[in-house]
DOVO-339728 format. One record per residue (C-alpha): residue in one letter; x, y, z. Coordinates in steps of 0.1 Angstrom, whole numbers, padded with zeros to 4 digits, always signed. Each point is the difference from the previous one (the first is absolute). Layout:
<sites>
AXYZ
...
</sites>
This chain:
<sites>
M+0018+0171+0303
S-0034-0015+0007
V-0020-0022-0024
Y-0023+0028-0009
E+0029+0024-0006
K+0016-0026-0023
L-0033-0004-0019
Q-0002+0038-0003
A+0037+0002-0012
L-0008-0026-0027
N-0031+0020-0010
I-0022-0030+0009
T-0036+0006+0010
L-0018-0031+0013
A-0034-0006-0016
A-0031-0014+0016
V+0001-0038+0005
A-0014-0020-0029
V-0031-0019+0003
P+0003-0038-0003
A-0009-0012-0035
A-0012-0034+0012
A-0007-0020+0031
Y+0029+0011+0022
V+0011+0029+0022
M+0029+0023-0007
Y+0018-0010+0032
A-0004-0023+0029
Q+0017+0002+0034
S+0011-0028+0023
G+0017+0012+0032
N+0025+0027-0011
T+0004-0015-0035
V-0020+0016-0029
Y-0004-0019-0032
L-0008+0022-0030
S-0017-0015-0030
G+0016+0001-0034
H-0001+0034-0017
L+0000+0007-0037
P+0016+0030-0016
K-0019+0028-0016
K+0010+0024-0027
D-0022+0030-0009
G-0027-0015+0022
K-0001-0034-0017
I+0017-0033+0007
W+0035+0001-0013
V+0000-0030-0024
G+0027-0019-0018
Q+0021-0031-0001
L+0037+0001+0006
G+0019-0016-0028
K-0028+0008-0025
D-0012+0037+0001
T+0014+0015+0032
T+0036+0008+0010
T+0017-0007+0033
E+0003+0038+0007
E-0037+0006-0008
A-0011-0027+0023
K+0025+0012+0027
L-0019+0033-0001
A-0033-0019+0003
A+0014-0019+0030
R+0009+0033+0016
A-0036+0012-0006
V-0011-0031+0018
A+0022+0008+0030
I-0017+0033+0003
E-0034-0016+0000
L+0013-0026+0026
I+0012+0028+0023
A-0034+0017-0002
T-0017-0033+0010
L+0026-0005+0027
Q-0009+0035+0013
A-0037-0010+0002
A+0010-0032+0018
C+0019+0021+0025
G-0030+0022+0008
G+0014+0028-0021
D+0034+0001+0016
L+0031-0015-0018
K+0021+0008+0030
R-0015-0032+0015
V+0019-0021-0026
K+0027-0020+0018
R+0012-0019-0031
I-0008-0009-0035
V+0004-0038+0002
K-0004-0013-0035
L-0012+0009-0036
M-0012-0026-0025
S+0000+0010-0035
L-0017-0017-0030
V+0012+0012-0034
N-0020-0007-0031
S+0026-0016-0021
T+0008-0021-0031
G+0017-0033+0007
D+0034+0012-0010
F+0000+0033+0021
T+0023-0001+0030
E+0002+0035+0014
Q-0030-0002+0025
H+0024+0010+0028
L+0010+0031-0018
V-0037+0009-0005
T-0006-0005+0036
N+0028+0023+0010
G-0023+0029-0010
A-0020-0008+0031
S+0028-0011+0023
E+0021+0031-0007
L-0029+0023+0008
I-0010-0018+0031
G+0036+0002+0012
E+0002+0037-0008
V-0032+0008+0019
F+0005-0022+0030
G+0038-0002+0004
E+0013-0028+0021
Q-0036-0010+0008
G-0006-0004-0037
K+0026-0028-0006
H-0020-0031-0008
A+0000-0035-0011
R-0013-0005-0036
S-0012-0024-0026
A-0004+0008-0037
F-0017-0025-0023
G-0008+0000-0037
V-0036-0010-0008
A-0019-0006-0033
Q-0026+0026+0007
L-0014+0024+0027
P-0035+0014+0007
L-0012+0024-0027
G+0033-0005-0018
A+0020+0020+0025
C+0038-0001-0005
V+0008-0005+0038
E-0018-0008+0032
I+0016+0004+0034
E-0011-0008+0035
M+0016+0010+0033
I+0004-0011+0036
A+0008+0025+0027
E+0004+0001+0038
I-0016+0029+0017
E-0003+0013+0036
</sites>
């Protein structure tokens, strides 16, 4: 099954790529490596805010991380000139989770993105990963995730 067939089977429609909110670009390419800037989750068209260990559950934030993965895939599609078939490999995800000092399930939150990337890209979606707890994120977002991918 192709990446596009998998997206369709999961009932995922890729939105237009977001516009940068500050002095950066959504992705940069060096050789065959594409670096995607950190993406924030949206819920009902607004930034999905919250802090894990305070007012957001692991399961809620896992859904937010999944939403970020969809946005990352849309940006990756733009970086591939509109063709996700050019993706050779998802190399790495880095996840920042807005957490209290005693919250320790950042890795479970990040699974929301990792699992979807694996589902969509199969073997090519198996990636290295880091998940960090941070005191705060832009606009109060509950999670921010960036991606590195190799393309043809």
